[in-house]
Backbone as a printed PyTorch tensor [residue, N CA C, xyz], in Angstrom:
tensor([[[ 25.2640,  -1.0240,  91.5920],
         [ 25.3580,  -2.1380,  90.4120],
         [ 26.3840,  -3.0770,  90.9150]],

        [[ 26.0860,  -4.5250,  90.6910],
         [ 27.0070,  -5.4410,  91.1290],
         [ 28.0370,  -5.7620,  90.0310]],

        [[ 29.2380,  -6.2630,  90.5500],
         [ 30.2870,  -6.3870,  89.5720],
         [ 29.7810,  -7.4380,  88.3740]],

        [[ 30.2820,  -7.2340,  87.0670],
         [ 30.3270,  -8.1350,  86.2350],
         [ 31.0960,  -9.3830,  86.3060]],

        [[ 31.1920, -10.4950,  85.8400],
         [ 31.9470, -11.5890,  85.6750],
         [ 33.4170, -11.0660,  85.2470]],

        [[ 33.4160, -10.2320,  84.2730],
         [ 34.9430,  -9.7410,  83.8690],
         [ 35.5660,  -9.2320,  84.9270]],

        [[ 34.6790,  -8.1550,  85.9010],
         [ 35.1880,  -7.4160,  86.7180],
         [ 35.5590,  -8.5410,  88.0800]],

        [[ 34.9540,  -9.5280,  88.0530],
         [ 35.2330, -10.4120,  89.3120],
         [ 36.6040, -11.1270,  88.9460]],

        [[ 36.6060, -11.4520,  87.7290],
         [ 37.9210, -12.2410,  87.2280],
         [ 39.1570, -11.4170,  87.4070]],

        [[ 39.1960, -10.0170,  86.9950],
         [ 40.1730,  -9.1700,  87.2470],
         [ 40.5920,  -9.0080,  88.6830]],

        [[ 39.4530,  -8.8710,  89.6210],
         [ 39.7840,  -8.5390,  90.9240],
         [ 40.3890, -10.0450,  91.7590]],

        [[ 40.0210, -11.1910,  91.0880],
         [ 40.4220, -12.4580,  91.4780],
         [ 41.8820, -13.0540,  90.9470]],

        [[ 42.2580, -12.1960,  90.0610],
         [ 43.4940, -12.2080,  89.2720],
         [ 43.4290, -13.3620,  88.0830]],

        [[ 42.3790, -13.6210,  87.6490],
         [ 42.0460, -14.5940,  86.5200],
         [ 42.1200, -13.7430,  85.4620]],

        [[ 43.3400, -14.5880,  84.3880],
         [ 43.9180, -14.0270,  83.2250],
         [ 42.6900, -13.9280,  82.1520]],

        [[ 42.4390, -12.9080,  81.5660],
         [ 41.3450, -13.0620,  80.6790],
         [ 41.6010, -12.7300,  79.2890]],

        [[ 41.7810, -13.8180,  78.6270],
         [ 41.9660, -13.6130,  77.0230],
         [ 40.8430, -13.2180,  76.5080]],

        [[ 40.8760, -13.0550,  75.1170],
         [ 39.7410, -12.5400,  74.4410],
         [ 38.4290, -13.0520,  74.4340]],

        [[ 39.0290, -14.6810,  74.1040],
         [ 37.7140, -15.7030,  74.2910],
         [ 37.0940, -15.4870,  75.5590]],

        [[ 38.0580, -15.5060,  76.8290],
         [ 37.3760, -15.9010,  77.9170],
         [ 36.5400, -14.5550,  78.2500]],

        [[ 36.9960, -13.1570,  77.9380],
         [ 36.1850, -12.1440,  78.0530],
         [ 34.9500, -12.3430,  77.2610]],

        [[ 34.8440, -12.8080,  76.2270],
         [ 33.6940, -13.0250,  75.6250],
         [ 32.6010, -14.0560,  76.1880]],

        [[ 33.2730, -14.9360,  76.9070],
         [ 32.2010, -16.0370,  77.6360],
         [ 31.8530, -15.4020,  78.9970]],

        [[ 32.5400, -14.5470,  79.6140],
         [ 32.2540, -13.8350,  80.8200],
         [ 31.2910, -12.8040,  80.3610]],

        [[ 31.3450, -12.1770,  79.3610],
         [ 30.3530, -11.2780,  79.0170],
         [ 28.8920, -11.7580,  78.7530]],

        [[ 28.9680, -12.8550,  78.0630],
         [ 27.7910, -13.7470,  77.7360],
         [ 27.1090, -14.1850,  79.0910]],

        [[ 28.0930, -14.7120,  79.9140],
         [ 27.4660, -15.1470,  81.3620],
         [ 26.9070, -13.9960,  82.0400]],

        [[ 27.5680, -12.9090,  81.8980],
         [ 27.0420, -11.7330,  82.9640],
         [ 25.8540, -11.3170,  82.2710]],

        [[ 25.5360, -11.4350,  80.8920],
         [ 24.0770, -10.9810,  80.3590],
         [ 23.2020, -12.0090,  80.2810]],

        [[ 23.3980, -13.3330,  80.8660],
         [ 22.6290, -14.4140,  80.6390],
         [ 21.3580, -14.1780,  81.7210]],

        [[ 20.2850, -14.1600,  81.4680],
         [ 19.1790, -14.3330,  82.4370],
         [ 18.6250, -15.6340,  82.7490]],

        [[ 19.3790, -16.5540,  81.8700],
         [ 18.8730, -17.9730,  82.3280],
         [ 19.8830, -18.6720,  82.9520]],

        [[ 20.0320, -19.9780,  83.1310],
         [ 21.2080, -20.6840,  83.7010],
         [ 21.6470, -21.7110,  82.5290]],

        [[ 22.4690, -20.9180,  81.6130],
         [ 22.9240, -21.8200,  80.5090],
         [ 23.8540, -22.9390,  80.7230]],

        [[ 23.8170, -23.9360,  80.0870],
         [ 24.7820, -25.2750,  79.8980],
         [ 25.9090, -24.7640,  78.9300]],

        [[ 26.9800, -25.5950,  78.7340],
         [ 28.0010, -25.3780,  78.1390],
         [ 27.5940, -25.4020,  76.6730]],

        [[ 26.7730, -26.1770,  76.2350],
         [ 26.0670, -26.0010,  74.7290],
         [ 25.5600, -24.7160,  74.3880]],

        [[ 24.8630, -24.1390,  75.2530],
         [ 24.0920, -22.8770,  74.9480],
         [ 25.3190, -21.7840,  74.9840]],

        [[ 26.0080, -21.8910,  76.1980],
         [ 27.3200, -20.7590,  76.1220],
         [ 28.2240, -20.9910,  74.7740]],

        [[ 28.4420, -22.0340,  74.5950],
         [ 29.0200, -22.4040,  73.1190],
         [ 28.4270, -21.6150,  72.0090]],

        [[ 27.1380, -22.1000,  71.9200],
         [ 26.2680, -21.5130,  70.7050],
         [ 26.3610, -19.9600,  70.7030]],

        [[ 25.9220, -19.3320,  71.8620],
         [ 26.0310, -17.6910,  72.1850],
         [ 27.5210, -17.3320,  71.9230]],

        [[ 28.5650, -17.7630,  72.2330],
         [ 29.9510, -17.3710,  72.1310],
         [ 30.4370, -17.5150,  70.7720]],

        [[ 30.0170, -18.6570,  70.0560],
         [ 30.5310, -18.8180,  68.7870],
         [ 29.8810, -17.8120,  67.7450]],

        [[ 28.7960, -17.2400,  67.9960],
         [ 28.1340, -16.1630,  67.1970],
         [ 28.7790, -14.9380,  67.4640]],

        [[ 29.4660, -14.5300,  68.5630],
         [ 30.3110, -13.5490,  68.6930],
         [ 31.6500, -13.6340,  67.7870]],

        [[ 32.3710, -14.9440,  68.2020],
         [ 33.6230, -15.1670,  67.6090],
         [ 33.6330, -16.8650,  67.2060]],

        [[ 33.3950, -17.0010,  66.0280],
         [ 33.4250, -18.2420,  65.3750],
         [ 34.4530, -19.1490,  65.7500]],

        [[ 35.8240, -18.6700,  66.2160],
         [ 37.0710, -19.1710,  66.4230],
         [ 36.8700, -20.0000,  67.7380]],

        [[ 35.8640, -19.7130,  68.5600],
         [ 35.8470, -20.2830,  69.9590],
         [ 35.3820, -21.5910,  69.7910]],

        [[ 36.1080, -22.7740,  70.5350],
         [ 35.8110, -24.0440,  70.7100],
         [ 35.1910, -24.5270,  71.7570]],

        [[ 34.2870, -25.4870,  71.6420],
         [ 33.4240, -26.0130,  72.9020],
         [ 34.4370, -26.1650,  73.8560]],

        [[ 35.6200, -26.7750,  73.7910],
         [ 36.7510, -27.2080,  74.7430],
         [ 37.1900, -25.8900,  75.5280]],

        [[ 37.1750, -24.8140,  74.6400],
         [ 37.6200, -23.5330,  75.4570],
         [ 36.4740, -22.8690,  76.3740]],

        [[ 35.1360, -23.3190,  75.8080],
         [ 34.2010, -23.1050,  76.8670],
         [ 33.9160, -23.9770,  78.1020]],

        [[ 34.3510, -25.2680,  77.6730],
         [ 34.4500, -26.1500,  79.0140],
         [ 35.4490, -25.5640,  80.0380]],

        [[ 36.5660, -25.1590,  79.4910],
         [ 37.7790, -25.0810,  80.2630],
         [ 37.7220, -23.5920,  80.9820]],

        [[ 36.8990, -22.6170,  80.3120],
         [ 36.7540, -21.5640,  80.9220],
         [ 35.5590, -21.6120,  81.9710]],

        [[ 34.3440, -22.1730,  81.8820],
         [ 33.6230, -22.2980,  83.0090],
         [ 34.2360, -22.9980,  84.0590]],

        [[ 34.9640, -24.1500,  83.8500],
         [ 35.6120, -24.8210,  84.9390],
         [ 36.7070, -23.6540,  85.7410]],

        [[ 37.3030, -23.0250,  84.9400],
         [ 38.1990, -22.0890,  85.5180],
         [ 37.3530, -20.9730,  86.4490]],

        [[ 36.2530, -20.6540,  85.9310],
         [ 35.5350, -19.4820,  86.5330],
         [ 35.0220, -20.1040,  88.0350]],

        [[ 34.4240, -21.4920,  87.6480],
         [ 34.0210, -21.9150,  88.7920],
         [ 34.8850, -22.4040,  89.8970]],

        [[ 36.1480, -22.8140,  89.4400],
         [ 37.1990, -23.0040,  90.5730],
         [ 37.5900, -21.5850,  91.4410]],

        [[ 37.4320, -20.5860,  90.5530],
         [ 37.8170, -19.2930,  90.9100],
         [ 36.6580, -18.5650,  91.7980]],

        [[ 35.7490, -19.3350,  92.1150],
         [ 34.5040, -18.6560,  92.7440],
         [ 33.5250, -17.6750,  92.1150]],

        [[ 33.6160, -17.7870,  90.6950],
         [ 33.0830, -16.8580,  89.9830],
         [ 31.5590, -17.2550,  89.5750]],

        [[ 31.6120, -18.5520,  89.1740],
         [ 30.3660, -19.2020,  88.7100],
         [ 30.0900, -20.2160,  89.5720]],

        [[ 28.7910, -20.6310,  89.8270],
         [ 28.3490, -21.8940,  90.3470],
         [ 27.6480, -22.8680,  89.4220]],

        [[ 27.9430, -24.1470,  89.5600],
         [ 27.6380, -25.0890,  88.6230],
         [ 26.3670, -25.7270,  89.2950]],

        [[ 25.1450, -26.0130,  88.6450],
         [ 24.0290, -26.6050,  89.3010],
         [ 23.7310, -27.8910,  88.3620]],

        [[ 23.7060, -29.0220,  89.0580],
         [ 23.3060, -30.0720,  88.4660],
         [ 21.8160, -30.6490,  88.6530]],

        [[ 20.9440, -29.7880,  88.0850],
         [ 19.4580, -30.0520,  88.2050],
         [ 19.0630, -31.4000,  87.6450]],

        [[ 18.1010, -32.1330,  88.2960],
         [ 17.6640, -33.2690,  87.8480],
         [ 17.3180, -33.4910,  86.4310]],

        [[ 17.7750, -34.5660,  85.7890],
         [ 17.4910, -34.9920,  84.4190],
         [ 18.0480, -34.1730,  83.4110]],

        [[ 19.0750, -33.2550,  83.6380],
         [ 19.5930, -32.3850,  82.6210],
         [ 21.2690, -32.3870,  82.7630]],

        [[ 21.8260, -31.5070,  81.6880],
         [ 23.2060, -31.1780,  81.9540],
         [ 23.5480, -30.0640,  83.0650]],

        [[ 24.7470, -30.0650,  83.2550],
         [ 25.1470, -28.9270,  84.3340],
         [ 24.8610, -27.7340,  83.7650]],

        [[ 24.2600, -26.9250,  84.6660],
         [ 23.9290, -25.5220,  84.0910],
         [ 24.7120, -24.6130,  85.0290]],

        [[ 25.0390, -23.2560,  84.6070],
         [ 25.8390, -22.3560,  85.3240],
         [ 25.0760, -21.0870,  85.4470]],

        [[ 25.3970, -20.4890,  86.6840],
         [ 25.0160, -19.0440,  87.0160],
         [ 26.1190, -18.4500,  87.6910]],

        [[ 26.2110, -17.1080,  87.6330],
         [ 27.2330, -16.3870,  88.4560],
         [ 26.9850, -16.6060,  89.8910]],

        [[ 28.1580, -16.7430,  90.6540],
         [ 27.9170, -16.9120,  92.0710],
         [ 27.6590, -15.5440,  92.6370]],

        [[ 26.6470, -15.2820,  93.3290],
         [ 26.0650, -14.2220,  94.0720],
         [ 26.0260, -14.3470,  95.5600]],

        [[ 26.2070, -13.0690,  96.2930],
         [ 26.2230, -13.1720,  97.6970],
         [ 24.8200, -13.6510,  98.2460]],

        [[ 23.7510, -13.0670,  97.3660],
         [ 22.3900, -13.2500,  97.9160],
         [ 21.9670, -14.6720,  97.5570]],

        [[ 21.5190, -15.2870,  98.6440],
         [ 20.7790, -16.6040,  98.4400],
         [ 19.5670, -16.6000,  97.5960]],

        [[ 19.3080, -17.7110,  97.0090],
         [ 18.0280, -17.9750,  96.4410],
         [ 17.7870, -19.4760,  96.0290]],

        [[ 16.6260, -19.8210,  95.9400],
         [ 16.2820, -21.0890,  95.5740],
         [ 15.8860, -21.4400,  94.1390]],

        [[ 15.4530, -22.5420,  93.7410],
         [ 15.1840, -22.7490,  92.3010],
         [ 13.9240, -23.3150,  92.1410]],

        [[ 13.0640, -23.1470,  91.0770],
         [ 11.8680, -23.8600,  90.9340],
         [ 11.9940, -24.0470,  89.3280]],

        [[ 12.2360, -25.3390,  88.9700],
         [ 12.5900, -26.0520,  87.6900],
         [ 11.3680, -26.6820,  86.9180]],

        [[ 10.9890, -26.1090,  85.7260],
         [ 10.1200, -26.6870,  84.7790],
         [ 10.3210, -27.8440,  84.2780]],

        [[  9.9420, -28.8560,  84.6610],
         [ 10.5880, -30.3940,  84.1660],
         [ 10.3660, -30.5370,  82.5130]],

        [[  9.0260, -29.7040,  81.9390],
         [  8.7890, -29.9990,  80.6670],
         [  9.6950, -28.8680,  79.8800]],

        [[  9.6620, -27.6330,  80.2250],
         [ 10.4760, -26.7100,  79.3370],
         [ 12.0620, -26.5140,  79.7620]],

        [[ 12.3080, -26.7230,  81.0400],
         [ 13.6370, -26.6380,  81.3470],
         [ 13.7390, -25.1820,  82.1470]],

        [[ 12.7400, -24.2890,  82.0750],
         [ 12.6540, -22.9040,  82.7390],
         [ 13.1710, -23.1570,  84.1880]],

        [[ 13.9660, -22.0540,  84.5900],
         [ 14.2180, -22.0890,  85.9410],
         [ 13.9590, -20.7040,  86.4420]],

        [[ 13.1330, -20.7670,  87.6740],
         [ 12.8300, -19.3710,  88.2000],
         [ 13.4350, -19.3970,  89.6390]],

        [[ 14.1670, -18.3590,  89.7300],
         [ 14.8920, -18.0670,  91.0870],
         [ 13.8930, -17.3810,  92.0440]],

        [[ 13.8010, -17.8160,  93.3380],
         [ 13.0910, -17.1620,  94.3100],
         [ 13.5000, -17.3340,  95.7060]],

        [[ 12.9760, -16.4270,  96.4730],
         [ 13.3840, -16.3280,  97.9520],
         [ 11.9230, -16.3820,  98.6350]],

        [[ 11.9360, -17.2830,  99.5930],
         [ 10.6130, -17.3610, 100.3800],
         [ 10.8910, -17.3540, 101.6750]],

        [[ 10.5730, -16.3680, 102.6040],
         [ 10.8610, -16.0510, 103.9320],
         [ 10.4200, -17.1900, 104.9530]],

        [[  9.2130, -17.8520, 104.4280],
         [  8.3710, -18.8980, 105.2320],
         [  9.3000, -20.2400, 105.0320]],

        [[  9.6490, -20.4140, 103.8140],
         [ 10.6370, -21.5750, 103.5450],
         [ 11.8590, -21.6580, 104.5030]],

        [[ 12.4350, -20.3060, 104.3520],
         [ 13.7610, -20.1150, 105.2050],
         [ 13.5870, -20.3110, 106.6290]],

        [[ 12.4370, -20.1150, 107.2080],
         [ 12.1990, -19.9780, 108.6070],
         [ 11.9840, -21.5710, 108.7800]],

        [[ 11.0970, -22.1390, 107.9260],
         [ 10.5880, -23.5110, 108.2050],
         [ 12.0540, -24.5560, 108.0180]],

        [[ 13.0260, -24.2000, 107.2450],
         [ 14.0840, -25.0730, 107.3170],
         [ 15.0010, -24.8070, 108.6500]],

        [[ 15.1580, -23.7810, 109.1150],
         [ 15.9880, -23.5020, 110.2970],
         [ 15.1050, -24.2570, 111.5270]],

        [[ 13.8980, -24.0790, 111.6470],
         [ 12.9440, -24.8140, 112.3110],
         [ 13.0980, -26.3390, 112.3570]],

        [[ 13.4010, -27.0470, 111.1890],
         [ 13.3390, -28.2600, 111.1160],
         [ 14.8420, -28.6670, 111.5560]],

        [[ 16.0320, -27.9370, 111.2560],
         [ 17.2740, -28.0960, 111.7760],
         [ 17.2970, -28.2570, 113.1320]],

        [[ 16.7390, -27.2310, 113.5860],
         [ 16.7550, -26.9380, 115.3040],
         [ 15.9420, -28.1430, 115.9240]],

        [[ 14.8430, -28.7660, 115.2460],
         [ 13.9780, -29.7110, 115.8790],
         [ 15.0940, -31.0170, 116.0150]],

        [[ 15.9400, -31.0600, 115.1180],
         [ 17.0220, -32.2830, 115.1620],
         [ 18.2070, -31.9740, 115.6650]],

        [[ 18.2920, -30.8740, 116.2840],
         [ 19.2900, -30.5590, 117.1430],
         [ 20.6220, -30.0720, 116.4050]],

        [[ 20.3370, -29.3800, 115.2350],
         [ 21.3250, -28.7790, 114.2640],
         [ 21.1950, -27.3000, 114.0490]],

        [[ 22.0130, -26.5180, 113.7610],
         [ 22.2350, -25.2490, 113.3830],
         [ 22.3050, -25.0940, 112.0200]],

        [[ 21.6540, -24.5680, 110.9860],
         [ 21.6630, -24.6390, 109.7140],
         [ 22.8010, -23.7670, 109.0690]],

        [[ 23.6860, -24.3460, 108.5800],
         [ 24.7120, -23.5740, 107.9810],
         [ 24.6820, -23.3270, 106.4270]],

        [[ 24.0430, -24.1870, 105.8740],
         [ 23.7800, -23.6950, 104.1080],
         [ 22.6480, -24.7190, 104.0100]],

        [[ 22.2600, -24.4410, 102.6970],
         [ 21.2310, -25.5000, 102.1410],
         [ 21.0560, -24.8710, 100.6190]],

        [[ 20.4130, -26.0900, 100.0310],
         [ 19.9060, -25.9350,  98.5450],
         [ 18.5650, -26.4670,  98.3690]],

        [[ 17.6560, -25.8840,  97.6900],
         [ 16.3880, -25.9620,  97.4810],
         [ 16.0010, -25.9510,  96.1620]],

        [[ 15.7430, -27.1770,  95.5730],
         [ 15.2460, -27.2720,  94.1690],
         [ 13.9480, -27.6000,  94.2480]],

        [[ 13.0420, -27.0760,  93.4470],
         [ 11.6220, -27.4290,  93.2880],
         [ 11.5460, -27.8060,  92.0480]],

        [[ 10.7310, -29.0100,  91.5980],
         [ 10.4340, -29.4160,  90.0870],
         [  8.8850, -29.3990,  89.8900]],

        [[  8.6160, -28.8410,  88.7820],
         [  7.3170, -28.8300,  88.8620],
         [  6.8070, -28.5560,  87.0300]],

        [[  5.5670, -28.5930,  86.8960],
         [  5.0520, -28.2900,  85.5010],
         [  4.1280, -27.1640,  85.5360]],

        [[  4.0550, -26.2660,  84.7610],
         [  3.3150, -25.0750,  84.6370],
         [  1.7850, -25.4400,  84.5520]],

        [[  0.6920, -25.1770,  85.4860],
         [ -0.4880, -25.3290,  85.1700],
         [ -1.3380, -24.1040,  84.7970]],

        [[ -2.5610, -24.2630,  84.1460],
         [ -3.3990, -23.1690,  83.7290],
         [ -4.1390, -23.1890,  84.9100]],

        [[ -4.7270, -21.8440,  85.3920],
         [ -5.5130, -21.7650,  86.4850],
         [ -6.8760, -22.8130,  86.3130]],

        [[ -7.4300, -22.8640,  85.1240],
         [ -8.4270, -23.5250,  84.8130],
         [ -8.1360, -25.0080,  85.0700]],

        [[ -7.0900, -25.4140,  85.0050],
         [ -6.6490, -26.7790,  84.9890],
         [ -6.1940, -27.4100,  86.5350]],

        [[ -6.1100, -26.4170,  87.2330],
         [ -5.4490, -26.8440,  88.6690],
         [ -6.3230, -27.8320,  89.2920]]])
């Protein structure tokens, strides 16, 4: 089982106040990529004294500590997810904002092939695909 955000904070020496602990727990349990407003809404349901400024400061601290990663997907607010060892790409529904994480070996090979073609060794990449969901009858 992978470490929770709270465990990562402790192992990196990040001091966890009660409010930071709540935000860490909410992020660990998130299956989406919440923005600060969504995190604030979820956190304030647990502790009504948490301010949006606390959420902003906490996600910034977690990002700077290498615990969260920030995504600035096209046309929206910055969204956050736990920084994991495993690489994945994102498919973003432009109508609903839903984000699907995926890994496709063919895409990974093609990216390396393109880099090599131009005389480069690929050291990192980020792939974001934007689309709208279609019904099989409407394709």
